[in-house]
C-alpha positions as CSV (number, residue, x, y, z in Angstrom):
1,X,128.4,67.6,145.1
2,X,129.0,70.6,142.9
3,X,127.1,73.1,145.0
4,X,128.6,72.2,148.4
5,X,130.7,75.4,148.7
6,X,127.7,77.7,147.9
7,X,125.9,76.8,151.1
8,X,128.8,77.9,153.3
9,X,129.7,80.9,151.2
10,X,126.6,82.9,151.9
11,X,127.1,83.3,155.7
12,X,130.8,84.1,155.2
13,X,129.9,86.7,152.5
14,X,127.2,88.2,154.8
15,X,129.7,88.6,157.7
16,X,132.3,90.2,155.4
17,X,129.9,92.7,154.0
18,X,128.6,93.4,157.6
19,X,132.1,94.1,158.8
20,X,132.8,96.4,155.8
21,X,129.5,98.3,156.5
22,X,130.3,98.8,160.2
23,X,133.8,100.1,159.4
24,X,132.4,102.7,157.0
25,X,129.8,103.9,159.5
26,X,130.5,107.0,161.5
27,X,128.7,109.1,164.1
28,X,126.6,111.9,162.6
29,X,127.6,115.5,163.3
30,X,125.3,117.6,165.4
31,X,124.0,119.4,162.2
32,X,123.2,116.0,160.5
33,X,121.5,114.8,163.7
34,X,119.3,117.9,163.9
35,X,118.4,117.6,160.3
36,X,117.4,113.9,160.8
37,X,115.3,114.8,163.8
38,X,113.6,117.6,161.9
39,X,112.8,115.3,159.0
40,X,111.4,112.5,161.2
41,X,109.3,115.1,163.1
42,X,107.9,116.4,159.9
43,X,107.1,112.9,158.8
44,X,105.2,112.3,162.1
45,X,103.2,115.5,161.7
46,X,102.4,114.8,158.1
47,X,101.2,111.3,158.9
48,X,99.1,112.6,161.8
49,X,97.5,115.2,159.5
50,X,96.7,112.5,156.9
51,X,95.2,110.2,159.6
52,X,93.1,113.0,161.0
53,X,91.8,114.0,157.5
54,X,90.9,110.3,156.8
55,X,89.1,110.1,160.1
56,X,87.2,113.3,159.3
57,X,86.1,111.9,156.0
58,X,85.3,108.5,157.4
59,X,83.0,109.6,160.2
60,X,80.2,111.2,158.1
61,X,80.4,108.4,155.5
62,X,80.0,105.8,158.2
63,X,76.8,107.5,159.5
64,X,75.4,107.8,155.9
65,X,75.8,104.1,155.3
66,X,74.3,103.0,158.6
């Protein structure tokens, strides 16, 4: 079989790349962590506003249709 090695190469390659990734990872500094929290918080607020606006538009339309 010509493709026999390809089946076993994929998991080995995956583990190698995973180990390389973990070795390159580092703990974020306090400044980076604060920036990440701020960005995630802003995302939550923005999605909440969008959801609220959609709900405000949806309520009158629902009563007009019914």
